[in-house]
C-alpha positions in Angstrom: 45.3 -170.1 187.4 43.4 -169.9 190.7 42.3 -166.5 191.9 44.1 -166.6 195.2 47.3 -167.6 193.5 47.0 -164.8 190.9 46.4 -162.2 193.7 49.5 -163.4 195.4 51.7 -163.7 192.3 50.7 -160.2 191.2 51.4 -158.8 194.7 47.9 -157.3 194.9 47.7 -159.2 198.2 50.8 -160.1 200.1 49.8 -163.6 201.3 47.7 -166.3 199.8 45.8 -166.8 203.1 44.8 -163.1 203.1 43.6 -163.5 199.5 41.5 -166.6 200.6 40.0 -164.7 203.5 39.1 -161.7 201.3 37.3 -164.1 198.9 35.4 -165.8 201.7 34.3 -162.4 203.0 32.9 -161.5 199.6 35.4 -158.6 199.1 36.7 -160.0 195.8 34.7 -160.2 192.6 35.6 -161.3 189.0 33.7 -159.7 186.1 31.1 -158.3 188.5 30.3 -161.6 190.3 31.5 -162.6 193.8 34.4 -165.0 193.5 35.7 -167.9 195.5 39.5 -168.4 196.0 39.4 -171.4 193.7 37.9 -169.6 190.7 39.9 -169.8 187.5 41.3 -166.5 186.3 41.9 -165.8 182.6 43.4 -163.0 180.6 41.0 -160.1 180.2 39.1 -160.8 183.4 38.4 -157.8 185.7 39.0 -158.3 189.4 37.6 -155.9 192.0 39.1 -156.0 195.5 37.4 -154.1 198.3 39.3 -153.5 201.5 40.0 -150.7 203.9 37.4 -148.4 202.3 39.0 -148.7 198.9 37.8 -150.4 195.8 40.6 -151.4 193.4 39.7 -152.8 190.0 42.3 -154.4 187.7 42.2 -156.1 184.4 44.3 -159.3 184.0 46.8 -158.8 181.1 48.7 -162.0 181.4 49.1 -165.0 183.7 52.4 -165.8 185.3 54.3 -168.9 184.1 55.7 -169.6 187.5 54.4 -169.3 191.1 57.1 -166.8 192.0 57.1 -163.5 190.1 59.7 -160.8 190.8 58.6 -157.6 192.4 59.5 -155.7 189.2 57.5 -158.0 186.9 54.4 -158.3 189.1 52.7 -155.0 187.9 53.0 -156.2 184.2 50.5 -158.9 185.0 47.6 -156.4 185.3 46.5 -152.9 184.6 44.6 -150.7 187.0 41.1 -149.9 185.7 39.8 -148.0 188.7 40.9 -147.0 192.2 38.1 -145.5 194.2 38.1 -144.4 197.9 34.6 -145.7 198.9 34.5 -143.5 202.0 34.5 -140.4 199.9 31.3 -141.2 198.0 28.0 -139.8 199.0 
């Protein structure tokens, strides 16, 4: 599954266009490397998203079977590994 589609399905990003813009800006990395929106995401990958002074890192647990995932099921697609407020660091 494409990275931008996963970010949208998991509701980590509310719109696919926003996910694409974040990838183009270099704010999204997969397994430590900057990632394009078209990059394939697999189970076990770690995705880091930097925006608004916050660095959110999640691990992909499962890929959705359909494009639409219910609001209740979306958090089951990933687990939060880290959530750091970048502005607080010295």
